[in-house]
Every structure is written in structure tokens, then in C-alpha cells.
C-alpha positions as CSV (number, residue, x, y, z in Angstrom):
1,M,68.8,76.8,63.3
2,S,70.9,77.7,66.4
3,I,73.6,75.3,67.6
4,R,71.4,74.2,70.4
5,T,68.6,73.0,68.1
6,E,71.1,71.4,65.8
7,R,72.5,69.4,68.6
8,V,69.2,68.3,69.9
9,A,68.0,67.4,66.4
10,E,71.2,65.2,66.0
11,L,70.6,63.6,69.4
12,I,67.0,62.9,68.6
13,Q,67.8,61.4,65.2
14,R,70.5,59.2,66.6
15,E,68.4,57.9,69.5
16,L,65.3,57.5,67.6
17,G,67.2,55.6,65.0
18,N,68.3,53.2,67.6
19,I,64.8,52.7,68.9
20,F,63.5,52.2,65.5
21,Q,66.1,49.5,64.8
22,K,64.8,47.6,67.7
23,E,61.1,48.2,67.7
24,L,59.9,48.5,64.1
25,P,58.6,45.5,62.3
26,R,60.6,44.2,59.4
27,N,58.0,43.8,56.8
28,G,60.0,44.2,53.5
29,T,60.7,47.8,54.2
30,L,63.8,49.8,55.4
31,T,63.0,52.8,57.5
32,T,65.6,55.6,57.8
33,I,65.4,58.8,59.7
34,V,66.6,61.4,57.0
35,A,66.3,64.5,59.1
36,V,65.0,65.9,62.4
37,K,64.0,69.6,62.5
38,I,63.1,71.2,65.9
39,T,61.1,74.4,66.4
40,P,63.0,77.1,68.0
41,D,61.3,76.6,71.3
42,L,62.1,72.9,71.3
43,A,58.4,72.1,71.5
44,I,58.0,70.0,68.2
45,A,60.4,67.7,66.5
46,R,59.5,67.0,62.8
47,V,61.0,63.7,62.0
48,Y,61.5,63.0,58.1
49,L,61.5,59.3,57.2
50,S,62.6,57.4,54.2
51,V,60.9,54.2,53.8
52,L,62.4,51.9,51.1
53,G,59.8,49.5,49.6
54,A,56.5,49.6,47.9
55,K,54.6,53.1,48.3
56,E,51.9,51.2,50.0
57,L,54.2,49.7,52.6
58,A,55.8,53.1,53.1
59,Q,52.3,54.6,53.9
60,S,51.5,51.7,56.1
61,M,54.7,52.1,57.9
62,L,54.1,55.9,58.4
63,G,50.6,55.1,59.8
64,H,52.1,52.6,62.2
65,I,54.8,55.1,63.4
66,K,52.4,57.9,63.8
67,K,50.0,55.6,65.8
68,E,52.8,54.6,68.1
69,S,54.4,58.1,68.4
70,K,53.6,58.3,72.2
71,F,55.5,55.0,72.6
72,F,58.5,56.4,70.7
73,R,58.3,59.6,72.6
74,K,58.4,57.7,75.9
75,E,61.3,55.5,74.7
76,L,63.1,58.6,73.7
77,S,62.5,60.3,76.9
78,S,63.9,57.4,78.9
79,K,67.1,57.6,76.7
80,I,67.7,61.3,76.9
81,R,65.8,62.3,80.1
82,N,68.4,64.8,81.3
83,Q,68.5,66.9,78.2
84,F,65.1,68.6,78.2
85,R,62.8,70.1,80.6
86,Q,59.9,68.7,78.5
87,M,60.4,66.2,75.7
88,P,59.3,67.5,72.3
89,E,56.3,66.3,70.6
90,L,57.2,64.0,67.7
91,E,55.7,64.6,64.3
92,F,56.5,62.0,61.5
93,Y,56.5,62.8,57.7
94,L,57.7,60.8,54.7
95,D,60.6,62.3,53.0
96,D,60.0,62.0,49.2
97,V,63.2,63.9,48.1
98,A,64.8,60.7,46.7
99,E,61.7,59.9,44.8
100,K,61.5,63.4,43.2
101,A,65.1,63.3,42.4
102,A,64.7,60.0,40.7
103,R,61.8,61.5,38.7
104,I,63.8,64.5,37.7
105,E,66.7,62.3,36.6
106,E,64.4,60.3,34.6
107,L,63.1,63.4,32.8
108,L,66.6,64.7,32.1
109,K,67.6,61.4,30.6
110,I,64.5,61.6,28.3
111,A,65.3,65.2,27.4
112,N,69.0,64.4,26.6
113,A,68.0,61.4,24.5
114,Q,65.9,63.4,22.1
115,P,67.7,64.5,19.1
116,K,68.5,68.2,18.9
117,S,67.3,70.1,16.1
118,T,69.8,72.1,14.1
119,D,68.7,75.6,13.2
120,S,69.6,76.2,9.5
121,A,69.5,80.1,9.9
122,T,72.7,80.0,12.1
123,P,76.1,79.5,10.3
């Protein structure tokens, strides 16, 4: 990523986070923007979200955010209107890295808890 796309991604992440804080419903979930990745032509911003709460609630929240993506794009545009010729399209995804990391950690604990067999052939 170029310096320009990194700065744009940071700006979108910060401003969209502020918008989410004000506009998203509080239904037992905590929604956080984990990362924003911008295409080199600045046409598409992929927003990765972490939603703490039940998996069903996370999917529901993602559906709500995707449904309201035009609203979020408009709000974002009003906050940073002088930065772009054209506001990037927003695409939202659930970031499941934390979930995968927890699963790997669980598997490692299980593997470490199993007794190690000693090889009688080695002195």
C-alpha cells in the first residue's frame, strides 16, 4: 500500500468509527473497525469489523451495516468531503481473526496437555 492509501484508510477507519459510535444500535454487541483496506485507485474501501457478542448477533449486525452502507457512505462523505474526488464504495466484512486465534490457542493447549510418549530406542 502506498502512503496515500494508508492515510486514506486510517482516515476512513477513524471517521467511520465515530459514525458507528453514534449511529449503530446497542443490542448486546460491541462493533469495532479492525482494519480498512483501500484499492490502489481509491474506488473501494474494504472495512473489516469485529463484533463481540453471539455469532447470530454478529451476523445480524453485519447485515444491518451492509443494508445501511449508503447511509454510512453519505455520512462519511460529509465528514471528509475535501479529501476525495469521489468517495470510495464501502464493503463490509466480519473479521474472524480473533475467533481463529482462539481456536488455535485451544488446540495448542490440548496438544500440550497430552502426555508425551518417550521413545525407548533413544538413550
